[in-house]
C-alpha positions as CSV (number, residue, x, y, z in Angstrom):
1,M,89.7,80.5,94.7
2,A,88.7,80.3,98.3
3,A,91.3,80.3,101.1
4,T,91.0,77.2,103.1
5,A,94.0,76.0,105.0
6,S,95.2,79.4,106.1
7,F,91.8,80.8,107.0
8,S,91.6,82.2,110.4
9,Q,94.9,81.3,111.9
10,V,96.2,84.1,114.1
11,Y,98.7,83.3,116.9
12,V,99.2,85.9,119.7
13,D,102.3,85.0,121.8
14,G,101.9,81.4,120.6
15,I,98.2,81.1,121.4
16,L,95.9,80.3,118.4
17,I,93.2,82.7,119.1
18,D,90.9,81.3,116.5
19,T,90.3,78.2,118.5
20,L,89.3,80.1,121.6
21,N,85.8,81.4,122.3
22,T,86.7,84.8,121.0
23,P,84.3,86.0,118.3
24,Y,85.6,89.6,118.8
25,C,89.0,91.2,119.2
26,Q,90.6,94.6,119.1
27,L,93.6,95.5,116.9
28,I,95.4,98.4,118.6
29,G,98.3,100.1,116.9
30,S,100.4,103.1,116.3
31,N,102.1,103.7,112.9
32,A,105.7,103.3,112.2
33,S,108.1,106.1,112.9
34,L,111.3,107.0,111.1
35,F,113.2,104.5,113.2
36,S,110.7,101.7,113.9
37,K,108.0,99.6,112.5
38,A,104.3,99.9,113.6
39,H,103.5,98.8,117.1
40,I,100.6,96.4,117.0
41,T,98.7,94.7,119.9
42,I,95.8,92.3,119.6
43,D,93.4,92.2,122.6
44,Y,91.2,89.1,122.6
45,G,90.3,89.3,126.3
46,Q,93.5,87.7,127.5
47,R,95.3,88.6,130.8
48,Y,97.8,91.3,129.9
49,L,101.2,91.1,131.5
50,N,103.4,94.1,130.9
51,S,106.8,92.6,130.3
52,G,108.7,95.8,129.7
53,L,110.5,96.0,126.4
54,N,108.9,92.8,124.9
55,R,106.3,93.3,122.3
56,Q,103.4,91.0,121.6
57,Q,104.4,88.4,119.0
58,I,101.7,88.0,116.3
59,S,102.0,85.1,113.8
60,G,100.0,83.8,110.9
61,P,99.3,80.3,109.6
62,N,103.0,79.5,109.2
63,R,103.7,80.5,112.8
64,Q,106.4,82.9,111.8
65,P,106.3,86.3,113.5
66,V,104.8,89.1,111.4
67,V,106.3,92.6,111.3
68,F,103.8,95.2,110.2
69,N,104.7,98.3,108.3
70,S,101.6,100.2,109.4
71,T,98.3,99.7,111.2
72,I,96.6,99.2,107.9
73,D,99.1,96.5,107.1
74,A,98.0,94.7,110.3
75,L,94.3,95.3,109.6
76,N,94.7,93.7,106.1
77,F,96.5,90.8,107.7
78,M,93.6,90.2,110.1
79,V,91.0,90.4,107.2
80,R,93.0,87.9,105.2
81,Q,92.9,85.6,108.3
82,G,89.1,85.7,108.5
83,W,88.3,88.7,110.6
84,E,85.9,91.5,109.6
85,L,86.2,95.2,110.6
86,I,83.2,96.4,112.5
87,S,84.3,99.7,114.0
88,T,87.2,102.1,114.3
89,Q,88.4,104.7,116.7
90,V,91.4,107.0,116.6
91,I,92.9,108.5,119.7
92,G,95.0,111.5,118.9
93,K,97.8,112.8,121.0
94,E,99.4,116.1,121.4
95,S,100.8,117.6,118.2
96,G,103.9,115.9,117.0
97,S,103.0,112.6,118.7
98,E,101.6,109.5,117.0
99,S,97.9,108.6,117.1
100,T,96.6,105.2,118.4
101,F,94.2,103.4,116.1
102,I,91.7,100.9,117.5
103,Y,89.9,98.5,115.2
104,M,87.1,96.3,116.5
105,L,87.1,93.0,114.6
106,K,84.6,90.1,114.4
107,R,85.5,86.6,113.2
108,R,83.8,85.7,109.9
109,K,82.0,82.4,109.6
110,R,83.4,81.6,106.2
111,P,86.5,82.6,104.3
112,V,86.4,85.3,101.7
113,E,87.5,84.6,98.1
114,S,91.2,85.3,97.5
115,E,92.1,87.8,94.8
């Protein structure tokens, strides 16, 4: 069964990025720690305003904010929404600190079959 209505509907801070001229985006994240969930940011070329403690709000087709358990959880979300992984990069920090994962994604032309 092919996904149709929910294909490629990712909102970043209320903006439906799939309707913009954005064939590529970066998913940038660090994994959860003992006391917090994963920190995920999507860069689609928007102007970035550092608002201090506020995190970027990422929502799916139902427009409800999504909380990710890990960077892979966020990557799987993006793939389900019609994005394809094309490259990865890991930036390690000093021992004992978390690493930053950067996934380059490309919007697919058609939805993939649901499992």
